[in-house]
C-alpha positions, -999 to 999 in steps of 0.1 A, spaced: -42 -573 243 -46 -538 238 -21 -516 219 -17 -481 230 14 -470 213 26 -477 176 58 -461 165 71 -471 132 109 -466 127 115 -487 98 115 -471 62 85 -490 47 82 -477 12 44 -487 12 10 -473 17 -11 -471 47 -35 -500 46 -72 -497 45 -73 -522 74 -61 -493 95 -94 -491 104 -96 -524 121 -67 -514 144 -76 -515 181 -95 -488 192 -74 -486 222 -45 -471 202 -36 -437 216 -2 -429 198 4 -437 162 38 -423 149 46 -433 113 66 -402 104 98 -405 80 88 -440 67 84 -429 30 48 -440 32 27 -429 0 -8 -431 -12 -37 -415 3 -46 -414 40 -75 -441 45 -110 -427 55 -108 -456 83 -84 -436 102 -112 -419 119 -123 -451 135 -94 -448 158 -115 -430 185 -89 -430 213 -62 -417 194 -43 -387 208 -12 -383 187 -13 -390 149 22 -384 135 24 -391 96 48 -364 87 79 -366 64 63 -390 41 52 -389 5 12 -390 14 -7 -374 -14 -46 -368 -19 -66 -349 7 -71 -349 43 -98 -372 52 -130 -356 68 -132 -385 91 -103 -372 110 -132 -349 128 -142 -380 146 -110 -383 166 -124 -361 196 -93 -373 219 -68 -360 194 -41 -335 208 -15 -338 183 -17 -339 143 13 -338 125 11 -343 86 40 -319 80 62 -322 48 40 -347 26 23 -340 -8 -13 -335 4 -37 -312 -14 -71 -298 -15 -87 -278 14 -84 -278 52 -115 -298 61 -139 -280 85 -143 -311 104 -107 -305 120 -121 -278 136 -141 -304 156 -108 -315 176 -117 -293 205 -88 -310 225 -60 -305 200 -27 -288 212 -4 -292 180 -21 -288 147 11 -290 120 1 -293 84 31 -273 72 60 -282 51 61 -290 14 19 -298 11 -1 -279 -13 -30 -271 7 -53 -245 -10 -82 -222 -3 -86 -202 29 -79 -211 65 -116 -223 78 -128 -197 103 -133 -223 131 -97 -230 132 -94 -200 153 -118 -215 176 -98 -243 189 -94 -228 224 -67 -252 236 -42 -251 207 -8 -241 216 10 -248 181 -2 -240 147 19 -247 117 2 -241 83 36 -230 66 45 -235 29 14 -242 13 -10 -224 -9 -34 -207 12 -47 -173 4 -70 -145 16 -67 -123 47 -57 -134 81 -89 -136 99 -92 -112 131 -104 -143 150 -69 -153 154 -71 -132 185 -91 -158 200 -63 -183 204 -57 -171 239 -30 -198 249 -12 -205 218 24 -202 220 35 -208 183 19 -196 150 36 -203 116 17 -189 87 47 -184 66 51 -188 28 16 -185 15 -6 -159 -4 -20 -144 26 -28 -106 18 -45 -76 34 -32 -61 66 -19 -80 97 -47 -82 123 -38 -58 152 -56 -83 178 -27 -108 174 -14 -83 204 -38 -99 225 -18 -132 223 4 -127 255 15 -161 255 29 -161 221 67 -171 219 71 -176 180 53 -156 153 60 -160 118 41 -143 89 71 -142 64 68 -145 26 33 -136 22 17 -105 5 6 -86 37 6 -48 36 1 -20 59 17 -12 91 31 -34 119 6 -34 144 18 -11 175 -3 -38 196 25 -62 190 45 -43 219 19 -64 242 36 -97 230 57 -98 262 65 -136 258 77 -132 223 111 -145 213 108 -149 175 91 -124 152 94 -129 113 78 -105 91 101 -106 62 95 -106 25 60 -89 26 49 -55 15 46 -40 50 50 -2 52 50 27 79 74 29 107 88 1 132 65 7 162 84 20 193 62 -3 213 84 -32 201 110 -20 225 91 -35 253 96 -73 239 127 -78 263 126 -115 254 128 -110 216 159 -128 202 151 -130 166 139 -102 144 133 -104 106 117 -74 89 138 -74 58 124 -70 22 96 -48 32 88 -11 25 95 1 61 106 39 67 116 62 96 138 55 125 149 21 137 141 19 175 172 17 196 159 5 231 149 -27 244 160 -58 222 168 -37 191 206 -31 203 213 -67 198 202 -70 164 221 -69 131 216 -53 98 202 -84 86 170 -78 104 163 -50 83 174 -55 47 158 -40 18 139 -13 35 151 18 18 133 42 41 148 30 74 174 55 90 193 59 121 212 29 140 247 40 128 259 7 142 238 -9 114 255 13 89 221 30 79 220 68 69 213 92 99 177 103 103 171 141 93 161 163 119 129 185 117 151 215 106 167 196 80 134 181 67 123 220 68 154 230 48 152 200 26 113 206 16 121 244 13 149 236 -13 126 212 -30 99 237 -31 122 265 -44 133 243 -73 99 243 -84 88 278 -73 116 300 -89 112 286 -122 75 289 -121 77 327 -111 103 333 -139 81 318 -164 48 339 -149 70 372 -152 80 365 -189 44 355 -196 32 388 -180 60 409 -197 51 394 -231 14 403 -226 24 437 -217 45 445 -246 19 429 -269 -7 450 -254 16 481 -257 22 475 -292 -14 471 -302 -22 502 -284 5 520 -303 -7 505 -336 -42 518 -328 -30 553 -321 -12 553 -352 -42 541 -372 -63 568 -358 -39 594 -367 -39 581 -402 -77 580 -406 -85 612 -388 -87 632 -420 -79 608 -448 -100 622 -474 -91 660 -467 -54 652 -469 -57 634 -504 -85 654 -522 -90 690 -532 -123 705 -520 -142 730 -543 -155 763 -532 -191 749 -538 -186 721 -515 -173 744 -487 -200 768 -493 -226 739 -490 -206 724 -459 -211 757 -441 -246 767 -452 -235 795 -474 -217 813 -443 -245 809 -422 -244 824 -388 -252 792 -371 -221 777 -384 -201 804 -370 -175 793 -346 -160 828 -340 -143 859 -357 -115 882 -352 -94 908 -369 -80 885 -397 -115 868 -402 -140 843 -393 -141 806 -385 -170 786 -397 -177 749 -389 -190 724 -416 -194 690 -426 -185 677 -462 -206 656 -483 -184 626 -472 -193 631 -436 -159 647 -426 -162 677 -399 -143 706 -410 -134 741 -397 -131 767 -427 -113 799 -419 -125 829 -442 -98 857 -441 -107 896 -444 -90 911 -473 
């Protein structure tokens, strides 16, 4: 007798038997969720070639995901959520071309990056890799999942920016990228996600404004943008009129939406006045300082000039004022009253020019007696 459906509802406190590989290949549905099963997933599970649903969620399974699962070409649903699985997501899972639900989230500890070929699972509707330890950027190839309705990549170490081509996924109903290290703006292309009902981008490092294009998401019922670095005015149209302050917590730069108790946004005039006031706080002290420096330089220059003039006055005829000049020195200086030294003559006498032995030029007045 062929067995097609196996659902275990008894808590086993056991491990999956290695003999699982000997189960009838006609089994299509294997549900052993919430049975407290421990140990590793046996590699022989890849022999169940007709399996369409494999649910081993909510157990204590450990070790890695067997690469042999890539043989389950008819598999449509793989549920390994809330176990203790470790290691990489095997590339072989990307051979499951018919898979619709891929649920590896929960309390597993899967590491490394998401294999790029995961984004080539054309028919996938539901992908949940939440609460693992995956890292790296989210591949732009996520935009290839054209029929996907649910994406949960929350609680990882994903970094870099959010791919804008997620906005191509018009059938998307739920999107959670919460609790990562994503940065940059919220893509305005998200306004194309017309079927979206849940959007959770909380607890990242997102910056920039909340795109007004999100006002077009008329089916959006849950929005969480809290604990980011967003700024600017909160949109008021479309679904935004139904959201509470809980959707925007810990974004210090947000404004508007008085019903949410945010500060009103400043008008361009207020921004201009604030900017002018801020600039004046720096310009005026700078101008005063410059004026003080220029005044100091002017006074310093003026004093030096005055000191130089006084010095010139003091040195103009230093020797002549302090020393007596003999008749012989005068006679020698004017070349014995030579006419070539005569400057002029008058009724009271004559004036001769001469140079003393120390180089000082003098004018000698000779009176007529």
